[in-house]
C-alpha positions as CSV (number, residue, x, y, z in Angstrom):
1,M,0.0,0.0,0.0
2,E,1.4,3.4,-1.0
3,L,1.6,6.0,1.6
4,S,0.3,9.4,0.5
5,K,3.0,12.1,0.7
6,T,1.9,15.4,2.2
7,R,3.9,18.5,1.5
8,V,4.9,20.3,4.6
9,E,5.7,24.0,4.0
10,N,8.6,25.5,5.7
11,P,7.3,28.2,8.1
12,Y,10.5,30.2,7.6
13,S,10.3,30.2,3.8
14,I,10.3,33.5,1.9
15,R,6.7,33.1,0.9
16,N,5.5,32.5,4.5
17,R,7.5,35.4,5.8
18,A,6.1,37.7,3.2
19,Q,2.6,36.6,4.1
20,R,3.2,37.2,7.8
21,A,4.7,40.7,7.0
22,K,1.7,41.5,4.8
23,K,-0.8,40.4,7.6
24,S,1.1,42.4,10.2
25,F,1.1,45.5,8.0
26,L,-2.7,45.2,7.3
27,S,-3.5,44.8,11.0
28,N,-1.3,47.7,12.1
29,W,-1.5,50.1,9.2
30,Q,-2.4,53.0,11.5
31,L,1.0,52.7,13.2
32,Y,2.8,52.7,9.8
33,I,1.0,55.9,8.9
34,F,2.4,57.5,12.0
35,L,5.9,56.3,11.0
36,L,5.6,57.6,7.5
37,P,6.6,61.3,8.2
38,A,9.8,60.2,10.0
39,L,10.7,57.9,7.1
40,L,10.0,60.6,4.5
41,Y,12.1,63.0,6.6
42,F,15.2,60.7,6.6
43,I,14.7,59.7,2.9
44,I,14.3,63.2,1.5
45,L,16.7,65.1,3.7
46,H,19.3,62.5,4.6
47,Y,19.4,59.7,2.0
48,L,18.5,61.4,-1.3
49,P,21.2,64.1,-0.9
50,M,23.9,61.4,-0.5
51,Y,24.2,61.3,-4.3
52,G,26.1,64.6,-3.9
53,V,28.9,62.8,-2.1
54,Q,30.4,62.0,-5.5
55,I,31.6,65.6,-5.9
56,A,34.4,64.7,-3.4
57,F,35.8,62.6,-6.3
58,K,35.2,65.2,-9.0
59,D,36.3,68.7,-9.8
60,F,32.9,70.3,-9.3
61,Y,31.8,73.2,-11.4
62,A,28.3,74.7,-10.7
63,N,27.6,75.4,-14.4
64,L,28.4,71.8,-15.4
65,G,26.5,70.2,-12.5
66,I,27.5,67.1,-10.6
67,F,27.3,64.5,-13.4
68,K,29.1,66.5,-16.0
69,S,31.9,67.7,-13.8
70,P,35.3,66.0,-14.5
71,W,36.2,63.0,-12.4
72,V,39.5,63.4,-10.5
73,G,39.4,60.3,-8.2
74,F,41.2,60.7,-4.9
75,E,43.0,63.9,-5.8
76,H,41.3,66.0,-3.2
77,F,41.9,63.5,-0.5
78,E,45.6,63.3,-1.4
79,R,45.8,67.1,-1.3
80,F,44.3,67.2,2.2
81,F,46.4,64.4,3.6
82,S,49.6,66.0,2.3
83,S,48.8,69.5,3.4
84,F,50.7,71.2,6.2
85,Y,47.5,71.8,8.2
86,F,46.3,68.2,8.1
87,W,47.9,67.0,11.3
88,R,47.0,70.2,13.2
89,L,43.3,69.9,12.2
90,L,43.2,66.2,13.1
91,K,45.0,66.7,16.4
92,N,42.8,69.5,17.6
93,T,39.6,67.7,16.6
94,I,40.7,64.5,18.4
95,I,41.8,66.3,21.5
96,L,38.6,68.3,21.8
97,N,36.5,65.1,21.4
98,L,38.6,63.1,23.8
99,Y,38.4,65.9,26.4
100,G,34.6,65.8,26.1
101,L,34.5,62.0,26.1
102,I,36.4,61.9,29.4
103,L,33.6,63.9,30.9
104,F,31.0,61.5,29.7
105,P,30.3,60.1,33.2
106,L,29.3,63.5,34.6
107,P,25.6,63.2,33.7
108,I,25.5,59.7,35.1
109,I,27.0,60.8,38.4
110,F,24.7,63.8,38.5
111,A,21.7,61.6,37.8
112,L,22.7,59.2,40.6
113,M,23.1,62.1,43.0
114,L,19.7,63.6,42.1
115,N,18.0,60.2,42.4
116,E,19.2,60.0,46.0
117,L,17.7,63.3,47.0
118,R,14.7,63.0,49.3
119,N,13.9,66.7,49.6
120,G,11.3,67.1,46.8
121,P,11.3,71.0,46.4
122,F,15.1,71.2,46.5
123,K,15.4,68.4,43.9
124,K,13.0,70.2,41.5
125,W,14.8,73.4,42.0
126,V,18.2,71.8,41.1
127,Q,16.7,70.0,38.1
128,T,15.2,73.3,36.8
129,L,18.4,75.1,37.4
130,T,20.5,72.6,35.5
131,Y,18.1,72.0,32.6
132,A,17.6,75.7,31.8
133,P,21.0,76.2,30.0
134,H,20.1,73.6,27.4
135,F,17.5,76.0,26.0
136,I,20.0,78.8,25.6
137,S,21.3,79.2,22.0
138,V,25.0,78.7,21.2
139,V,25.4,82.3,20.3
140,V,24.1,83.5,23.7
141,V,26.3,81.0,25.5
142,V,29.4,82.3,23.7
143,G,28.3,85.8,24.4
144,M,28.0,85.0,28.1
145,V,31.5,83.4,28.0
146,V,33.0,86.4,26.3
147,A,31.3,88.7,28.9
148,F,32.4,86.7,31.9
149,L,36.0,86.2,30.7
150,D,36.7,89.7,29.4
151,P,40.1,90.8,30.7
152,L,38.8,94.3,31.7
153,T,35.1,93.9,32.7
154,G,34.7,90.2,33.1
155,I,33.5,88.9,36.5
156,V,36.1,86.1,36.4
157,N,39.0,88.5,36.0
158,H,37.6,90.8,38.7
159,A,37.6,87.8,41.1
160,I,41.2,87.0,40.1
161,T,42.5,90.5,40.6
162,A,40.6,90.8,43.9
163,L,42.5,87.7,45.1
164,G,45.8,89.3,44.2
165,G,46.3,87.7,40.8
166,D,46.9,89.2,37.3
167,S,44.1,89.6,34.7
168,I,44.1,86.8,32.1
169,N,43.0,87.2,28.5
170,F,41.4,83.7,28.3
171,L,39.9,83.9,24.8
172,T,43.2,84.8,23.1
173,S,45.2,82.1,24.9
174,P,45.5,78.8,23.0
175,G,46.1,77.0,26.2
176,W,42.7,78.0,27.6
177,F,40.5,77.5,24.5
178,R,39.9,73.8,25.0
179,H,39.0,74.1,28.7
180,I,36.6,76.9,28.0
181,Y,35.0,75.1,25.1
182,V,34.5,71.8,26.8
183,W,33.4,73.0,30.3
184,S,31.0,75.6,28.9
185,G,29.5,72.8,26.8
186,Q,29.2,70.6,29.9
187,W,27.4,73.4,31.7
188,Q,25.0,73.8,28.9
189,T,24.2,70.0,28.4
190,L,24.7,68.5,31.8
191,G,21.1,68.8,33.0
192,W,19.6,67.7,29.8
193,G,21.8,64.7,29.5
194,T,20.8,63.7,33.1
195,I,17.1,63.4,32.1
196,I,17.7,60.1,30.2
197,Y,19.5,58.5,33.1
198,L,16.9,59.7,35.6
199,A,14.2,58.1,33.4
200,A,16.2,54.9,33.4
201,L,16.6,55.0,37.2
202,A,12.9,55.5,37.6
203,G,12.5,52.0,36.0
204,V,14.6,50.3,38.7
205,N,12.5,47.8,40.7
206,P,12.1,49.2,44.2
207,E,11.9,45.7,45.6
208,L,15.6,45.3,44.8
209,H,16.4,48.3,47.1
210,E,14.1,47.0,49.8
211,S,15.7,43.5,49.7
212,A,19.2,45.1,49.8
213,Q,18.2,47.3,52.8
214,V,17.0,44.2,54.7
215,D,20.4,42.6,54.0
216,G,22.1,45.6,55.5
217,A,23.4,47.2,52.2
218,T,24.5,50.8,52.5
219,R,23.3,53.5,50.1
220,M,26.6,53.5,48.2
221,Q,26.4,49.7,47.9
222,R,22.9,49.9,46.5
223,I,24.1,52.5,44.0
224,L,27.0,50.4,42.9
225,H,25.2,47.0,42.8
226,I,21.6,48.0,41.8
227,N,21.3,51.4,40.2
228,I,24.4,51.3,38.0
229,P,23.9,47.7,36.6
230,S,20.2,48.6,36.0
231,I,21.0,51.6,33.8
232,L,24.1,50.0,32.2
233,P,22.3,49.3,28.9
234,T,21.3,52.9,28.6
235,I,24.9,54.0,29.4
236,V,26.3,51.7,26.7
237,V,23.9,52.8,24.0
238,L,24.5,56.5,24.7
239,F,28.2,55.9,24.8
240,I,28.1,54.2,21.4
241,L,26.0,57.1,20.0
242,N,28.6,59.6,21.4
243,I,31.4,57.6,19.7
244,G,29.4,57.7,16.4
245,N,29.7,61.5,16.6
246,F,33.3,61.5,17.8
247,M,34.7,63.6,15.0
248,A,31.6,65.7,14.6
249,I,32.1,68.8,16.8
250,G,29.5,71.5,16.4
251,F,31.6,74.1,14.4
252,E,29.3,77.0,15.3
253,K,30.6,77.4,18.8
254,V,34.2,76.9,17.8
255,L,33.8,79.4,15.0
256,L,32.3,82.0,17.4
257,M,35.1,81.5,19.9
258,Q,37.9,81.3,17.4
259,N,40.3,84.2,16.6
260,E,43.8,84.4,15.1
261,L,45.5,84.2,18.5
262,N,43.9,80.9,19.6
263,A,43.8,79.3,16.1
264,E,46.7,77.0,17.2
265,T,44.2,74.9,19.3
266,S,40.8,76.0,17.8
267,D,41.4,75.0,14.2
268,I,39.3,71.8,13.7
269,I,38.1,69.9,10.6
270,Q,34.6,71.3,10.8
271,T,35.7,75.0,10.7
272,F,38.1,74.1,7.9
273,V,35.3,72.6,5.8
274,Y,33.2,75.7,6.4
275,E,35.9,78.1,5.4
276,T,37.1,76.1,2.3
277,G,33.6,75.1,1.2
278,L,31.4,78.1,1.8
279,L,33.8,81.0,2.0
280,E,36.4,80.0,-0.6
281,G,34.0,78.0,-2.9
282,Q,36.2,74.8,-3.0
283,Y,33.2,72.6,-2.9
284,S,34.8,69.3,-4.0
285,F,37.8,69.7,-1.7
286,A,35.5,70.5,1.3
287,A,33.3,67.5,0.4
288,A,36.3,65.3,0.4
289,V,37.4,66.5,3.9
290,G,33.9,66.1,5.2
291,L,33.7,62.6,3.8
292,F,37.0,61.6,5.4
293,E,35.5,62.8,8.8
294,S,32.3,60.8,8.3
295,A,34.2,57.7,7.3
296,I,36.1,57.8,10.6
297,N,32.8,58.2,12.5
298,I,31.4,55.2,10.8
299,V,34.4,53.0,11.5
300,L,34.4,54.1,15.2
301,L,30.7,53.4,15.5
302,I,30.9,49.9,14.1
303,T,34.0,49.0,16.1
304,V,32.7,50.2,19.4
305,N,29.3,48.6,18.8
306,M,31.0,45.3,18.1
307,I,33.1,45.6,21.3
308,A,30.1,46.5,23.4
309,R,28.1,43.6,22.1
310,K,30.8,41.1,23.0
311,V,31.7,42.6,26.4
312,S,28.3,43.6,27.8
313,N,25.7,42.1,25.4
314,N,24.3,45.6,24.9
315,S,24.6,47.3,21.5
316,L,22.7,49.3,18.9
317,W,22.3,46.3,16.6
């Protein structure tokens, strides 16, 4: 007697997966409509303009357009790498970013401290006071820095001279530029960066703290063994995102604080791209420099993400 053979379909086949995706889309189409504006934003403003990256490999002329401009290959990259200012730009950019990266734990520490406050009104007052600078524009922040550090009328120099010291012209000193840039940035972003960690701390199970208190754990022990491990995935993800923007310093603030006397430490890749691209009209050369910077960011992002996934099992993907 012959046994009838029944065909068993593979649930993981392309056809079945497509059917499940179609069914999911039809049952949740309202959610996809909400997602549509964000997708259009990234496609139109971020992905479609990427075709212009090719001008980094061309000698771009506006009257010829992108496609008709002559192809020069890696000529602009070679010119940048062999220039006398390459190493100064790269060094200043890396040092400024490393300086800021060293201070990455400050919002975490501040969030842990705020989380331990039991005085409600004082806690809200501190939060408001630290969040407020985030809403101040970069131009205003630089104006405040210039006013406070002015060698003649600045409050900082008044305090120095009152204590018997000599007035310091901070903004024209190359040695002071990095400290002023990084710490003023920390003052502006510290409170806002703390919000994310406070939100993560709010999700910590209170029963863990109750059990630890019963076992005799001190407040510091509970912070080290409960709070920090609980927010570690958030810390790792934000650290990876920071690394992904490692070379991307906001050039506006640097440009506003920059002058001929502090150019030794304030010249960075972003200000160079702005000057050569927009002011001097060397569009292809500026595009090549910007592409070099973006390539470093992509390599750093992928590398740190792989390391984080292997070490802590937390990553972006």
